[in-house]
Each structure stands twice: as C-alpha cells, then as structure tokens.
C-alpha positions in Angstrom: 0.3 -0.1 0.5 1.8 3.7 -0.9 -0.8 6.2 0.0 -0.5 10.1 -1.3 1.4 12.2 1.7 -0.3 15.8 1.9 2.0 18.8 2.5 3.5 19.1 5.5 4.3 17.4 8.6 2.0 14.6 10.0 2.3 12.3 12.8 0.5 9.9 14.9 0.9 8.4 18.2 -0.1 4.8 17.3 0.6 3.3 21.0 2.0 4.9 24.1 2.2 3.4 27.2 3.8 1.1 29.8 3.0 -1.5 27.4 4.3 -0.3 24.2 5.5 2.7 22.3 5.2 2.9 18.6 4.8 6.9 16.9 4.9 7.2 13.4 6.0 10.6 11.4 6.1 11.7 8.1 6.0 14.5 5.5 5.7 14.7 1.8 9.1 12.8 0.9 9.6 10.7 4.4 8.0 8.3 6.5 9.5 7.5 10.0 8.7 5.5 13.0 10.2 6.2 16.3 10.5 3.2 18.5 8.8 -0.4 18.1 7.9 -1.4 21.4 4.9 -3.6 20.4 5.0 -7.0 18.3 5.4 -6.7 14.5 1.4 -7.8 13.8 0.4 -5.2 16.5 2.3 -2.3 14.8 1.4 -3.5 11.4 -2.5 -3.4 12.5 -2.3 0.1 14.0 -0.6 1.6 10.9 -3.6 0.1 8.6 -5.8 2.1 11.3 -4.3 5.1 10.0 -4.4 3.6 6.6 -0.5 3.6 6.2 1.5 0.6 5.7 4.9 0.0 6.9 6.6 -0.9 3.5 6.9 2.5 3.3 8.6 3.5 6.1 11.9 4.4 5.4 13.7 4.3 8.8 13.0 3.3 12.8 14.8 5.2 15.0 15.2 3.7 18.2 15.1 5.7 22.2 16.3 2.9 24.4 16.5 -0.9 25.2 13.9 -1.2 27.1 11.2 -3.5 25.4 8.0 -1.5 25.5 10.5 0.6 22.7 12.6 -1.8 21.0 10.0 -5.4 21.1 9.7 -5.7 17.2 13.0 -4.1 16.0 14.6 -7.0 15.1 11.5 -8.4 13.9 10.1 -5.1 11.7 14.5 -5.0 10.3 14.2 -8.9 8.9 10.7 -8.3 7.4 11.2 -4.9 5.6 14.6 -4.6 4.0 13.9 -1.0 3.0 13.9 -0.3 6.7 17.1 1.6 8.2 17.5 1.2 11.9 19.1 4.3 14.1 20.4 4.2 17.6 23.1 5.2 19.5 25.9 2.7 20.3 25.1 2.4 24.1 21.4 1.8 22.4 22.4 -0.9 19.9 24.9 -2.8 22.0 22.2 -3.4 24.8 19.5 -4.3 22.4 21.6 -6.6 20.5 21.5 -9.5 22.4 17.6 -9.3 22.3 16.3 -8.1 18.5 18.2 -11.2 17.0 19.6 -10.8 14.0 20.0 -7.1 11.5 21.2 -6.8 8.6 24.6 -4.8 8.8 23.2 -2.8 6.0 20.3 -1.9 8.2 22.4 -0.5 11.0 23.3 2.9 11.4 24.8 4.9 14.4 22.6 8.2 15.7 24.9 9.6 18.4 23.2 11.9 21.3 22.9 15.5 20.8 23.4 15.3 17.3 21.2 16.1 14.0 20.3 13.7 11.4 18.4 14.5 8.1 16.3 12.2 6.5 15.2 13.4 3.2 13.2 16.7 4.0 12.7 16.2 7.9 15.6 17.2 10.3 15.7 15.1 13.4 17.6 16.4 16.9 19.0 13.8 19.3 19.0 15.0 23.0 20.0 12.6 26.1 17.8 12.2 29.0 18.4 10.6 32.5 16.8 6.9 33.0 17.8 3.5 33.9 18.7 2.8 30.3 22.2 2.1 28.6 22.4 5.4 26.6 18.7 6.7 26.9 17.7 9.6 24.1 14.7 11.1 22.6 14.0 13.2 19.8 12.6 16.6 18.0 12.0 16.2 14.6 12.3 19.1 12.3 10.0 19.8 8.9 10.2 23.5 7.5 9.8 25.6 10.7 7.5 23.0 11.8 8.8 20.5 15.2 7.4 17.8 17.0 9.0 16.7 20.3 9.1 13.4 21.6 9.9 12.9 25.4 9.0 10.0 27.8 11.2 7.8 29.8 12.8 10.3 32.1 13.0 10.8 35.9 13.2 14.4 35.2 14.1 17.1 32.4 17.5 19.5 32.6 17.6 23.1 31.9 20.0 22.1 28.7 16.9 19.7 27.5 13.8 22.1 28.3 16.0 24.6 25.9 16.5 22.1 23.3 12.7 21.2 23.3 11.3 24.9 23.9 8.2 25.9 21.7 7.7 23.1 19.7 4.3 23.1 17.6 3.6 19.9 19.3 4.6 17.8 22.2 4.4 13.8 23.4 5.4 14.2 26.7 5.2 11.5 29.5 2.8 11.6 32.3 3.8 8.2 33.5 2.1 8.1 36.9 -0.1 9.6 39.8 2.2 9.7 42.8 0.1 8.8 45.3 -1.3 5.9 43.3 2.2 4.9 43.2 2.9 4.8 46.7 -0.3 3.0 47.7 0.1 0.3 45.0 1.3 -3.1 45.2 4.9 -2.4 43.4 7.8 -3.5 45.0 9.4 -0.6 47.2 12.7 -0.6 45.2 10.5 -0.9 41.9 8.7 2.4 43.4 11.9 3.9 44.1 12.9 3.3 40.8 10.4 5.2 39.0 9.9 7.9 41.7 14.1 8.8 41.0 16.0 10.9 38.9 16.1 7.5 36.5 12.5 6.7 36.4 9.6 8.8 34.9 7.7 11.6 35.3 4.7 11.7 37.2 1.1 13.7 36.1 2.7 17.0 38.3 6.2 16.7 36.8 4.7 16.3 33.3 2.6 19.0 33.9 5.6 21.5 35.4 8.0 20.5 32.1 5.2 21.5 29.6 4.5 24.9 31.6 8.5 25.3 31.6 8.7 24.5 27.3 5.1 25.2 25.7 5.0 28.7 23.7 2.8 30.5 21.4 3.7 28.1 18.4 2.4 24.8 20.4 -1.0 23.5 19.6 -0.9 19.9 20.3 0.3 18.4 23.7 0.2 14.6 23.8 0.0 13.2 27.3 2.1 9.8 26.9 3.2 6.9 28.1 0.7 6.6 31.0 1.1 3.4 33.6 -1.8 1.0 33.8 -1.1 0.3 37.5 -0.4 3.4 38.6 -2.4 6.0 36.3 -5.8 6.7 35.1 -6.1 8.5 31.8 -9.1 10.9 33.7 -6.8 11.5 36.5 -4.0 12.5 33.9 -6.0 14.9 31.9 -7.5 16.1 34.9 -4.0 17.0 37.1 -2.5 18.4 34.2 -5.3 20.9 33.1 -6.0 21.7 36.4 -2.4 23.1 37.1 -1.8 24.6 33.8 -5.0 26.4 34.0 -4.5 27.5 37.3 -1.4 29.1 35.7 -3.5 30.4 33.0 -2.2 28.6 30.5 -5.5 28.4 27.4 -5.9 24.9 27.7 -8.9 23.8 25.0 -8.2 27.5 23.6 -4.6 28.5 22.5 -3.5 24.1 22.7 -5.3 21.2 22.6 -4.6 18.7 25.7 -4.8 15.1 23.8 -4.4 11.9 25.5 -2.9 8.6 23.8 -3.7 5.1 24.4 -1.6 1.6 25.0 -2.6 0.2 21.4 -5.0 2.4 19.9 -3.7 5.3 17.5 -4.3 8.7 17.2 -5.7 10.3 14.4 -2.9 11.3 11.8 -3.0 15.0 12.0 -0.8 17.8 10.2 0.6 20.1 12.5 
C-alpha cells in the first residue's frame, strides 16, 4: 500500500504507555517510526488503522533498549528490508542480544545530541535521565514545524528544556500519579526506581515541564507513557489540565491537550 502524502509534517501516536510505544511521522518525502515497542503484527495493524503501511517507512529510530520501546525492532528489520534502523552505540550494544540478527546494511548510528537528516526532515537527538544504557529522545523538524517526543525520564534538565522549547507539538510523559504509585502493590525498590531521577515523570512533573517549555507555537500536547497500574487517563488529564489552568495557560483554547492509548492510534494530523 502506498498512500499519497499531503504537504506538511503529519504525526500519529500509534501506541503510548508502559506496555508499548510507537509513533509514526511523515512528510511529503519521508516516513519514520520512533520506537517499535509492540509486536510486529500489532504495529502493522495500527499502521493500517491510519491507512499507512510499513512497506513505505524509511527509517526506525530507537530511543532505548527497554522492551516497551524495542520489542519488534529485529522483527521489523528482517521483515522490511528497506527499513533502516538508527540508535546510539549504547542502545545498539544493550539491545543486540535481544533483537536477533539485523542486516549490517540496515544498522546505523545516531549519536546523542546530534542532528541527522532524513529526506526533508531533520531529527535532533537529546540525552535524557533514565535507567537505560544510553537513552535519548528526538525533536523532529520540518519546514519550521517541530514535534518533540520525550518520555522515560526521571527529570528534564535545563539543557533539554532549551532544546525542546516552543515546539508545535509534544508527546510528553505523564507516567504515574504519585499517591497511586505509593499506595500500590509494586515493590519498594521498584517504586523508588520510578520516583527517582532515572525513572519516570509523574502527572505533576509532566505538567511542570510543559509549563516551562510550551510557547505561542504550541498547538497540540499528547500526554504519553501512562502507567496501567499507577495512573488513570481521567486523573492524568485532569491533573495536567488543572495545574495549567491554575497558571492561566489556555487549555483547549491556545492548545489542545490530548490523551494517548496503549494500542489505539491517534488520528493522523498535520501540524
């Protein structure tokens, strides 16, 4: 299937959550996936849901080696020979024993804090604080539009805030409600890991980051990587919206606050 691509930068969050993460991005001349954290069949199904096919995807960019971000990396690389896979050296080394054989011609390095060009799209990588080998996320730039993906980090540094400031759209982590996590049945070491500087952003922390970085260009905010055990969609959305409204941010007026699902694609929209 080859579908005509409209002008502009178009995005769909195919899946976001603690069980799997995949984001699709396209321009008139390029089609990218960020992460492949579901089975190959599930990703193919979600692509079909937005009338797209993996046969047309040019590159897969991996953020880090955790299963919910790299589960189908090897499977997709072997199934789709046109698919080039990009990750930094630490991530390649960490996921190599878990993804099976990937053809050398499909393997590419994408170092942290660098920019690479994919057709008419420029992608900027930036390091984050997470308990993975060498985690990094991406800011996607196309003709004056920017889409930032930032999940799986215990905190956001001033440097990263500077890199991602005033993007047109964000997929940003709001992983857990702190009280739900503390009162839940996770082990204490796991709770400490999630709450720590190399863990995940809470709903409140995600809202704080958004209020620091969004600007007059920002029109769409996707709340992502929500925990199935320590969060609820309604609570996540209400917490972020309330905090932002209390600081006079124009939720629903100046920008849209959008929910994401573990295995349900958001509509393919043009920024």
